[in-house]
N, C-alpha and C positions, 0 to 999 in steps of 0.2 A: 683388697686391703693387706698392707704389708706390714707385719710386725718386725722390726729390726731388731728389737731386745724386748723384754718384758714390759717396758714403759714407753716406748716409741712407735707412733703411728706414722707411716710415711704416707702423707695425702695425696701426693701427687698420682701414686698408684692405685688408691682408693676412688677418687673423682675424677678429674681431670687435669691437665696443665693450665686450662685456661677457666678460671674459677667465675661463672657468671648467674648462677640462680640461686634465689634465696632455698629453695627446696635442696638442692646441692649442699648448702649449710646445715639445714635440717637433718639430712641423712647421714652427713659426717658425724654430728653430734648425737644420733640415734645409734649410731656404731660406738662411739665413745664411751656412751653412758652404759653399754653392755659389758664392756670390758671390765675385769676385776681390779685391775690396777688404779689406785688413786692418784697417781699422776702420770699424765700422758704428755708426751712431747710431740708437738705436732710440725712436721719437717716441711718448709715449703721451698725446698732448694731447688724443686723442678718445675716450680711455678711460672709460667710465663705473663699471664695477664689476670686480673681481677676487675669486677665491677663493683659498684659502690653497693649494689642491693646484697650481693654475696657478702661484704665484708660486714655492712651493718648486722645482717642474720648471723652471721659467725659471731659477733661481738655481743649480740643479743643472747645467743645460747650458751656462750661462755660464761655470761653473768650467771644463767639459771642452773648449770649443771653443778653437781658437787664434786666433780673432777678437779684436781689442779692442772689447769692446761699451762703449758709453757711451749711458746713459738720459737723454732730455730730455724736459722738459715734462711731469712726472708730478704729476698732480692730486694733492692731499693725501691722500685716502683710500688711493689707490694706494700712495703712498709708505709710509702706514703698515701697510699688509699686508706689504709688503717687509720693512719695519723688524721686525714681530712675526715673520716667518719668520726673519730674521736672529738676533732674540733668543733663539728657541727652539733654532736649530741651536748656537748657542753654549754654551748650558744643557746640551744633550745630552752626556751622559758615555758616553765608551766604555769598554765591558765588556772587561776585560782576563782572558781565558780562560787560566787555568794548566792545566796537567794535574794530574789528581788521581789518587789510588790507590784502586782499589776493593778493598774487603775483603770476604770472605766471613765472615759470623758466623753462629755456630751457636749458636742458644739451647737449653740442656738445660733442658726444663719438667716 
């Protein structure tokens, strides 16, 4: 990991230029959560590719952390993947489970 200032984490140096695995997003946020600074800027300038899995896990971790996370220098293709995950998340409908009554049915044939 490279700290460029007291608030900037240069992501490409910490994980990879190709973001693929959920556990990589978890590792990134494990590191972020150990930092003392309340605001962290994640620099995506050296990122070449990203999978939906990484983007989804990154966003899930971002909502859980107490840190204020700011992304910067995000290439267009990386931004598109984050936007796709966000759109899919907003389309997901929550299933409301209500208790149901189970009936014993006896058929006489």
